[in-house]
C-alpha positions as CSV (number, residue, x, y, z in Angstrom):
1,M,107.5,111.5,110.9
2,N,107.9,107.7,110.5
3,T,107.2,106.8,107.0
4,N,108.4,103.0,107.1
5,T,110.4,103.5,103.9
6,S,111.6,99.9,104.1
7,I,108.0,98.7,103.3
8,S,106.6,99.8,99.9
9,E,103.1,101.2,99.9
10,M,101.9,98.9,97.3
11,E,103.0,96.0,99.3
12,I,101.0,97.3,102.3
13,M,97.9,97.9,100.1
14,Q,98.1,94.3,98.7
15,R,98.5,92.9,102.2
16,I,95.3,94.9,103.3
17,Y,93.5,93.5,100.4
18,E,94.5,90.0,101.4
19,A,93.1,90.8,105.0
20,D,96.6,90.9,106.6
21,Y,95.9,92.3,110.1
22,D,99.3,93.9,110.5
23,A,99.2,95.7,107.3
24,I,96.8,98.4,108.7
25,K,99.2,98.9,111.5
26,D,101.9,99.7,108.9
27,L,99.8,102.1,107.1
28,Y,98.5,103.9,110.2
29,E,102.1,104.4,111.4
30,K,103.0,105.8,108.0
31,Y,100.1,108.0,107.2
32,S,98.2,108.9,110.5
33,P,100.2,112.1,111.1
34,I,99.6,113.6,107.6
35,L,96.0,112.5,107.6
36,Y,95.2,113.7,111.0
37,A,96.6,117.1,110.4
38,L,94.5,117.3,107.2
39,V,91.3,116.2,109.0
40,R,91.9,118.7,111.9
41,K,92.4,121.6,109.6
42,I,89.1,120.9,108.0
43,L,87.0,119.9,111.1
44,K,88.8,122.2,113.7
45,D,87.6,119.8,116.4
46,E,90.0,117.4,118.1
47,K,87.6,114.8,119.4
48,Q,85.7,114.8,116.0
49,S,88.9,114.6,114.1
50,E,90.0,111.4,116.1
51,E,86.7,109.7,115.4
52,V,86.9,110.6,111.7
53,L,90.5,109.4,111.5
54,A,89.6,106.0,113.1
55,D,86.8,105.7,110.5
56,I,89.0,106.4,107.7
57,F,91.2,103.3,108.3
58,I,88.0,101.3,108.7
59,I,86.9,102.4,105.3
60,I,90.3,101.6,103.8
61,Q,90.0,98.0,105.1
62,K,86.3,97.8,103.9
63,R,86.8,99.4,100.4
64,I,90.2,98.4,99.6
65,K,88.8,96.7,96.4
66,D,88.1,100.1,95.1
67,F,91.8,101.1,95.1
68,D,93.3,101.0,91.6
69,F,96.3,98.8,91.9
70,N,97.2,99.4,88.2
71,T,98.2,103.0,88.8
72,G,99.9,102.4,92.3
73,N,98.8,106.1,93.2
74,S,98.4,105.2,97.0
75,Y,99.2,108.8,98.2
76,T,96.6,110.6,96.2
77,W,93.9,107.9,96.8
78,L,94.5,108.1,100.6
79,I,94.6,111.9,100.8
80,T,91.5,112.3,98.7
81,L,89.7,109.7,100.8
82,A,90.5,111.5,104.0
83,K,89.8,114.9,102.6
84,N,86.3,113.8,101.4
85,R,85.5,111.9,104.6
86,A,86.3,115.1,106.7
87,V,84.4,117.4,104.3
88,Y,81.4,114.8,104.4
89,E,81.3,115.1,108.3
90,L,81.6,118.9,108.0
91,K,78.7,119.2,105.6
92,K,76.6,116.6,107.6
93,K,77.2,118.8,110.6
94,E,76.0,121.9,108.7
95,G,73.0,120.1,107.4
96,K,74.1,120.2,103.8
97,I,73.9,116.4,103.0
98,E,70.7,114.6,102.7
99,N,70.3,110.9,101.5
100,I,73.9,110.6,100.3
101,P,75.7,107.3,101.1
102,Q,78.9,108.2,102.9
103,D,81.1,105.7,101.1
104,E,79.8,106.8,97.6
105,Y,80.5,110.4,98.6
106,I,84.1,109.9,99.9
107,L,85.5,107.2,97.5
108,P,88.0,109.0,95.2
109,K,87.3,109.2,91.5
110,L,90.9,109.3,90.2
111,S,92.3,109.2,86.7
112,H,93.5,105.7,85.5
113,L,96.3,107.4,83.8
114,S,97.8,109.3,86.9
115,E,101.5,109.0,87.7
116,P,102.2,106.8,90.7
117,L,102.8,108.8,94.0
118,E,103.7,107.6,97.5
119,L,104.2,109.4,100.8
120,E,108.1,109.2,100.6
121,R,108.0,111.0,97.2
122,A,105.4,113.5,98.5
123,L,107.8,114.5,101.4
124,E,110.5,115.1,98.9
125,L,108.2,117.5,97.0
126,K,107.1,119.4,100.2
127,N,109.3,122.4,99.6
128,N,108.3,122.6,95.9
129,I,104.6,122.6,96.6
130,S,105.0,125.1,99.5
131,A,106.9,127.5,97.3
132,A,104.5,127.2,94.4
133,F,101.5,127.9,96.8
134,N,103.3,130.9,98.4
135,K,103.7,132.5,94.9
136,L,100.1,132.7,94.3
137,S,98.1,135.9,95.0
138,E,96.2,136.2,98.2
139,T,92.9,135.8,96.3
140,Q,94.0,132.5,94.6
141,K,95.1,131.2,98.0
142,H,91.8,131.9,99.6
143,I,89.9,130.3,96.8
144,I,91.9,127.1,97.2
145,Y,91.5,127.2,101.0
146,L,87.7,127.6,100.8
147,A,87.3,124.8,98.4
148,C,89.8,122.3,99.9
149,Y,89.4,122.9,103.7
150,E,85.9,124.5,104.1
151,G,84.1,122.3,101.5
152,H,82.4,125.3,99.6
153,N,81.0,124.8,96.1
154,L,81.6,127.5,93.4
155,Q,78.3,129.2,94.0
156,E,79.2,129.6,97.8
157,I,82.8,130.7,97.1
158,A,81.5,133.2,94.4
159,K,79.0,134.5,96.9
160,K,81.7,135.0,99.6
161,M,84.0,136.8,97.3
162,K,81.0,138.7,95.8
163,I,81.6,137.9,92.1
164,S,79.6,135.9,89.6
165,Q,79.8,132.1,89.3
166,A,81.2,132.5,85.8
167,A,83.9,134.7,87.0
168,M,84.7,132.4,89.9
169,E,85.0,129.3,87.5
170,S,87.6,131.4,85.6
171,K,89.6,132.2,88.8
172,V,89.5,128.5,90.0
173,K,91.1,127.5,86.6
174,T,93.7,130.3,86.8
175,S,94.5,129.6,90.4
176,L,95.3,125.8,89.6
177,I,97.2,126.5,86.3
178,N,99.2,129.2,88.1
179,L,99.9,126.7,91.1
180,N,100.9,124.1,88.4
181,E,103.2,126.3,86.6
182,N,104.9,127.5,89.8
183,F,105.2,123.8,90.8
184,I,106.8,122.5,87.6
185,G,108.8,125.7,87.1
186,K,107.7,126.7,83.6
187,S,104.6,128.0,81.7
188,S,102.0,125.5,80.5
189,L,102.5,125.8,76.7
190,F,99.9,123.1,75.9
191,T,96.5,124.5,77.0
192,I,93.3,122.8,76.0
193,E,90.1,124.8,75.8
194,N,86.7,122.8,75.5
195,E,83.7,122.4,77.8
196,I,84.8,119.0,79.1
197,V,88.4,119.9,80.0
198,E,87.2,123.1,81.7
199,M,85.4,121.0,84.2
200,I,88.7,119.4,85.3
201,Y,89.6,122.4,87.5
202,P,86.6,122.6,89.8
203,F,86.4,118.8,89.9
204,V,90.0,118.3,91.3
205,L,89.4,121.2,93.7
206,G,86.3,119.6,95.1
207,C,84.1,122.6,94.7
208,M,81.2,120.8,93.1
209,D,78.0,119.3,94.6
210,Y,77.7,115.6,94.8
211,D,75.4,115.3,91.9
212,E,77.4,117.5,89.8
213,Q,80.6,115.7,90.6
214,I,78.9,112.3,89.6
215,K,77.6,113.8,86.2
216,T,81.0,115.4,85.5
217,F,82.9,112.2,86.0
218,A,80.4,110.4,83.7
219,K,81.1,113.0,81.2
220,F,84.9,112.6,81.4
221,K,84.4,108.7,80.7
222,A,82.0,109.4,77.9
223,S,84.3,111.8,76.1
224,E,86.2,110.0,73.3
225,S,89.4,112.1,73.6
226,F,89.4,113.1,77.3
227,H,92.7,114.1,78.7
228,W,93.0,111.6,81.6
229,K,96.6,112.3,82.0
230,L,95.9,116.0,82.7
231,L,93.2,115.1,85.1
232,G,95.7,112.8,87.0
233,E,98.3,115.5,87.0
234,Y,96.0,118.0,88.6
235,Q,94.7,115.5,91.2
236,N,98.1,114.8,92.2
237,L,99.0,118.5,92.5
238,V,96.0,119.1,94.7
239,A,96.7,116.1,96.8
240,L,100.2,117.6,97.6
241,L,98.7,120.7,99.2
242,P,98.3,119.0,102.7
243,M,102.2,118.6,102.7
244,I,102.4,122.3,103.3
245,A,101.0,121.9,107.0
246,E,103.2,120.3,109.5
247,P,102.2,116.5,110.3
248,E,100.3,116.0,113.7
249,Y,100.5,112.8,115.6
250,P,97.1,111.5,116.9
251,P,96.7,110.2,120.5
252,E,98.4,106.9,121.0
253,A,95.2,105.4,122.5
254,L,93.5,106.0,119.1
255,Y,95.5,103.3,117.5
256,E,94.1,100.8,119.9
257,K,90.6,101.7,118.9
258,V,91.4,101.3,115.2
259,S,93.2,98.1,115.9
260,S,90.2,96.7,117.9
261,Q,87.8,97.5,115.1
262,I,89.9,96.2,112.3
263,Y,90.5,93.0,114.5
264,H,86.7,92.3,114.6
265,L,86.2,93.4,111.0
266,Q,88.4,90.6,109.8
267,K,86.7,88.1,111.9
268,I,89.7,86.3,113.3
269,K,87.8,84.9,116.4
270,S,87.8,81.4,114.8
271,F,91.5,81.3,115.3
272,E,91.3,82.2,118.9
273,R,88.9,79.2,119.5
274,V,91.5,76.9,118.1
275,I,94.1,78.4,120.4
276,S,91.8,78.3,123.3
277,A,91.0,74.7,122.6
278,S,94.8,73.9,122.5
279,S,95.3,75.7,125.8
280,I,92.7,73.7,127.5
281,T,94.1,70.5,126.2
282,E,97.6,71.3,127.5
283,T,96.1,72.0,131.0
284,H,94.2,68.7,130.8
285,Q,97.3,66.9,130.1
286,E,99.5,68.5,132.7
287,E,97.0,68.4,135.6
288,N,95.2,65.1,134.9
289,I,91.8,66.5,134.6
290,P,89.2,63.9,134.2
291,D,87.8,63.5,130.8
292,E,84.3,64.6,131.9
293,I,85.5,67.9,133.5
294,F,87.7,68.6,130.4
295,V,84.9,68.0,127.9
296,E,82.4,70.1,130.0
297,T,84.9,73.0,130.4
298,R,85.9,73.1,126.9
299,Q,82.1,73.4,125.8
300,I,81.6,76.2,128.4
301,K,84.7,78.0,126.9
302,I,83.5,77.7,123.4
303,E,79.9,78.8,124.4
304,S,81.3,81.9,126.2
305,E,83.3,83.0,123.2
306,V,80.1,82.7,121.0
307,K,78.1,84.8,123.4
308,R,80.8,87.4,123.9
309,N,80.0,90.9,122.7
310,P,81.5,91.3,119.4
311,G,82.7,94.8,120.3
312,E,84.9,93.6,123.1
313,V,88.6,92.3,122.7
314,E,89.3,89.7,125.4
315,P,92.5,87.6,125.4
316,V,92.3,83.9,125.8
317,K,92.4,82.8,129.5
318,P,93.9,79.6,130.6
319,F,91.5,77.3,132.3
320,K,92.0,76.8,136.1
321,P,90.3,73.7,137.3
322,A,89.6,72.5,140.8
323,K,92.0,70.2,142.3
324,E,91.4,66.6,141.4
325,K,90.5,64.1,144.3
326,R,92.6,61.1,143.8
327,T,91.3,57.7,144.9
328,P,93.0,54.3,145.6
329,E,91.6,53.0,142.3
330,S,94.0,55.2,140.2
331,S,96.4,52.8,138.5
332,P,99.3,53.0,135.9
333,Q,97.1,51.5,133.2
334,S,94.4,54.3,133.6
335,K,97.1,56.9,133.5
336,K,98.4,55.4,130.4
337,K,95.0,55.5,128.8
338,N,94.6,59.1,129.6
339,V,98.0,60.1,128.2
340,L,97.1,58.2,125.0
341,L,93.7,59.9,124.8
342,I,95.2,63.3,125.3
343,L,97.7,62.6,122.5
344,V,94.9,61.6,120.2
345,I,92.9,64.7,121.1
346,V,96.0,66.9,120.5
347,L,96.7,65.3,117.1
348,I,93.1,65.8,116.1
349,I,93.1,69.4,117.1
350,F,96.4,70.0,115.3
351,F,95.2,68.5,112.0
352,I,91.9,70.4,112.2
353,A,93.7,73.7,113.0
354,S,96.1,72.9,110.0
355,A,93.1,72.2,107.7
356,V,91.4,75.3,108.7
357,L,94.4,77.5,108.1
358,A,95.1,75.9,104.8
359,Y,91.6,76.3,103.7
360,L,91.4,79.9,104.7
361,F,94.8,80.6,103.0
362,Y,93.8,79.0,99.7
363,K,90.2,80.2,99.7
364,D,91.7,83.8,100.1
365,R,94.1,83.4,97.2
366,A,91.4,81.7,95.2
367,L,89.1,84.7,95.8
368,Y,91.8,87.2,95.1
369,Y,92.6,85.6,91.6
370,E,88.9,85.1,91.0
371,T,88.4,88.7,91.5
372,Q,91.3,89.7,89.2
373,I,89.9,87.4,86.4
374,K,86.4,88.8,86.8
375,N,87.8,92.5,86.7
376,L,89.7,91.7,83.5
377,T,86.7,90.0,81.9
378,V,84.4,93.0,82.7
379,R,87.0,95.2,81.2
380,I,87.3,93.2,78.0
381,E,83.5,93.0,77.7
382,N,83.2,96.8,78.2
383,L,85.8,97.5,75.6
384,T,84.2,95.0,73.2
385,K,80.8,96.6,73.8
386,E,82.3,100.1,73.3
387,I,84.0,99.1,70.1
388,Q,80.9,97.5,68.7
389,S,78.4,100.3,69.7
390,K,80.5,103.1,68.2
391,P,81.4,104.0,64.6
392,E,85.0,103.5,63.4
393,I,85.9,107.2,63.6
394,P,83.4,109.1,66.0
395,G,82.2,112.3,64.4
396,L,84.1,111.8,61.1
397,G,80.8,111.3,59.2
398,E,79.4,114.5,60.5
399,L,82.1,116.7,58.7
400,R,80.8,119.0,56.0
401,N,82.7,119.0,52.7
402,P,85.6,117.1,54.1
403,Q,89.0,117.3,52.4
404,N,91.8,114.8,52.5
405,V,95.5,115.4,52.7
406,E,98.0,112.6,52.3
407,L,100.9,112.9,54.7
408,T,104.2,111.5,53.5
409,S,107.4,110.7,55.3
410,V,110.3,113.3,55.4
411,S,112.7,111.6,57.8
412,E,114.3,108.2,57.5
413,T,111.4,106.8,59.4
414,V,108.8,104.7,57.3
415,G,105.7,106.5,58.2
416,S,102.6,107.8,56.5
417,G,99.2,109.3,57.3
418,E,96.3,111.5,56.3
419,I,94.5,114.5,57.3
420,I,90.8,114.8,57.0
421,F,89.3,118.3,57.7
422,S,86.5,120.5,57.1
423,N,86.8,124.3,56.6
424,A,83.1,124.7,57.2
425,D,83.3,122.9,60.7
426,K,86.7,124.2,61.6
427,R,87.8,120.8,62.8
428,G,89.4,117.6,61.5
429,Y,91.2,114.4,62.2
430,M,94.9,113.2,61.9
431,H,95.6,109.5,61.2
432,V,99.2,108.3,61.3
433,R,100.9,104.9,60.6
434,N,104.3,103.5,61.6
435,L,105.5,106.4,63.6
436,P,107.7,105.5,66.5
437,V,106.5,105.7,70.0
438,L,108.4,108.7,71.6
439,D,109.8,108.9,75.1
440,S,107.5,110.4,77.8
441,D,109.1,113.8,77.7
442,N,108.5,114.1,73.9
443,A,105.5,114.3,71.7
444,Y,104.2,114.8,68.1
445,Q,102.9,118.3,67.3
446,L,100.8,119.1,64.3
447,W,101.4,122.5,62.7
448,G,99.5,124.2,59.9
449,N,100.9,126.7,57.5
450,F,98.0,129.0,56.6
451,N,99.1,131.2,53.6
452,G,102.6,131.6,55.5
453,N,101.3,131.6,59.0
454,F,102.4,128.8,61.2
455,I,99.8,127.8,63.7
456,S,100.0,124.8,66.1
457,L,97.0,122.5,65.9
458,G,97.8,120.2,68.9
459,V,100.3,117.9,70.7
460,F,99.7,114.2,70.3
461,K,101.1,111.2,72.3
462,I,101.2,108.6,69.5
463,S,100.6,105.1,70.8
464,A,101.7,101.8,69.0
465,R,98.1,101.3,67.8
466,P,97.1,103.5,64.8
467,D,94.5,106.0,65.9
468,Y,92.7,109.2,64.7
469,Y,93.5,112.4,66.6
470,P,91.0,115.2,66.5
471,F,92.2,118.9,66.1
472,T,90.5,122.4,65.6
473,L,91.3,124.6,62.8
474,P,91.8,128.3,63.5
475,E,89.5,131.1,62.3
476,S,91.2,131.8,58.8
477,P,90.2,132.3,55.1
478,D,88.9,129.2,53.4
479,E,90.9,130.1,50.3
480,G,94.6,129.5,49.8
481,S,97.1,126.6,50.2
482,I,97.4,124.8,53.6
483,E,100.4,122.8,54.4
484,F,100.5,120.2,57.4
485,Y,103.6,119.3,59.3
486,V,104.0,116.4,62.0
487,I,107.0,117.6,64.1
488,E,108.6,116.1,67.2
489,S,108.5,118.6,70.1
490,N,108.6,118.5,73.9
491,A,105.7,116.8,75.8
492,E,104.0,120.3,76.4
493,G,104.5,121.6,72.7
494,S,106.7,124.2,71.3
495,R,105.9,127.9,70.4
496,K,107.3,127.5,66.9
497,P,107.9,124.6,64.5
498,G,111.0,122.4,65.2
499,S,113.4,121.1,62.6
500,K,112.6,117.3,63.2
501,I,109.8,116.8,60.7
502,Y,108.3,113.2,60.4
503,L,105.4,113.8,58.0
504,K,104.1,116.7,55.7
505,G,101.2,117.2,53.4
506,K,99.8,120.0,51.3
507,V,96.4,121.0,49.9
508,E,96.0,123.7,47.3
């Protein structure tokens, strides 16, 4: 499969955003085999799959503004878009979709903290994801297949497997966690259990109805401490599943259809008119066409282009005039005037064409930067509103009988912090100051010593900005001393406290 590794995918996506006509060709050559194989696996109809594949690239051109250039996760965005488009067609054919806009249904809703992934890297992981999937039980494989390739929701899958929906939700979670553990080659030591995080698994597998997906994603965004990185990890994992199948090349003629539609979508006929006018001018100059015939013919040419059916692609055809009847009155002076007139017309056309091209170029750049500025402004306004509309520490004021524990530095690092917790509510917050930001493969782990029993209270990625990190207390007696330790561990967490302690505190 030709992946065009010499051209980065972010460069291609940027060129598509800038309405570069050739960029879609590069993307089509790179991605059409894997996308076509995925669409055919879902629709199981060759003709319908070709139509859907062509529509996917039209949608990419039309909705490129919805791609997140900050993450650079082009592979997962394109795979998810193609899968959603094919499932939409499947459900429409089965009469399961009513009054749902296609674009809104199929546009990927990805984590803004996902790791960047491109096709070249996905190909390198082909054997890993294949081996991870083959290690699953047959039931787990079947659940993933029904969700990803047949578009069934949780209720439909549960009915097919003759179990309750609650049991199916548990099996979906177990299937994806096992797939992830097989893929990364180790157990997931850091597992989070709360209602919002539990929704990640059916969400990434696509076994939710449209309304439920929209509501779930809204809950993700509304959650104060939602694990966006975990969502991005599982979205990339599910997007790698189509790599298990062999790529399948679509018919060569299909690209011509895509190219034609993109051609008209970008409205480049204005450039054809400039080229056409130049072609007529050259013929006028070479064959001494009288000015009257030249002007009339050029007008006919322009009118014919305006009336042309926008669905057709027609190359510019040179004008072939009738032979001129020469008369004895022809003189060198009249010929000289004609040559000068032609030169003036050519220069005028040249300057007009240059001005049009320059205007379109700078207008496009100006629109691009204007869009970026607007996006940044909206993000700043949203963050400002969010900060102004929320309390300093969400949920802290609701703690019953809160207790404070000062955290003091143990290592050479100048750090400090505090623990605010409630035995009555079995939850609390950790606030740290001046701790270093660790590498991506390390994190801070909060441990509690409850009457001699060490229990992990969570793993935290500390940012450069001081923040409060929520945690849950175990079901333990309220009496007795409690010691808290902030210890460096691996990113997934450790099973027992390590020796590298940064902060500690104690409450009697």
